[in-house]
N, C-alpha and C positions, 0 to 999 in steps of 0.2 A: 636412811644412808646409804642402801642396795640401792638403790634408784639413783641415786644422782655421781654416782662414783659408775654405774652401767653409760648415763651420759658424758659425763669432764673425765671418769679414771680416777687418777686415787688422788687429790689432797695435795695440795701444799698451807703450807701457813708457817707467816714469818710473823714478826712482828718490830717496832723503834720503841718503844716504854724502856727498853734494857738498855738504849742508844739513847731517849731525850726525856725519863723521866714521866712524870705529872704534866698536860701542859692543858687538859682544861679542854676548856672552848676549844685551843686551836688544834689540837689532839687532833681531830676528821680532817681537817686541810694538811697537815703535815703527812698523814698516814693518805689521803689522793694523792698527795705531789709528789710522793713514795713510790706508790702503784706506777702513779702514771711515769715515773723518769725511766724503773722496776723494768715496763712496757716498751718503750722508746729504744732504751740500750740496750733492753733482749735478756736482762739477770734478774736471779732472784737474789734478792740483798741477806741475808743472814740474819738470826736472830743474836745480837750483842751475849757474850761472857755464856752462851749457850754449849753448854759441851754436850749434855743426855736428856732425849726429850722424854716427860716423863707423862705420856700418856696410853690409857688401857688398853687391856689384850682386845679388845673385842672396836675398834677403833684403828679405821685404817688411815694415816695419816703421817705427810709424811712435813716432821719440822724442818727448818731449814736450819745447819750448824754453820755450816762454812757457802762466801758466797760461791756460786755456782752462774752457767751459763744458759737458757731457757732452755727446753725443745725448743728446735725449728717447729712446728707445727701454733708455737704457742708463739711468735716476735707477729713485728706487725711491721 
């Protein structure tokens, strides 16, 4: 984890499953589309219905609960 953090910085995580449910085979296509649109528009979409993240104390993960703009150096 430390090596990844050194190269990429703090990891940001979001998920569309809370909004879309179980899509099984279509899940990969929907997630790819969501990721592409997020990059194009420079936003990080939240995980729906998430108020607090439940991650372990040794995991440095930024779980997105509210929509926000992507950092300027990570826009295309």
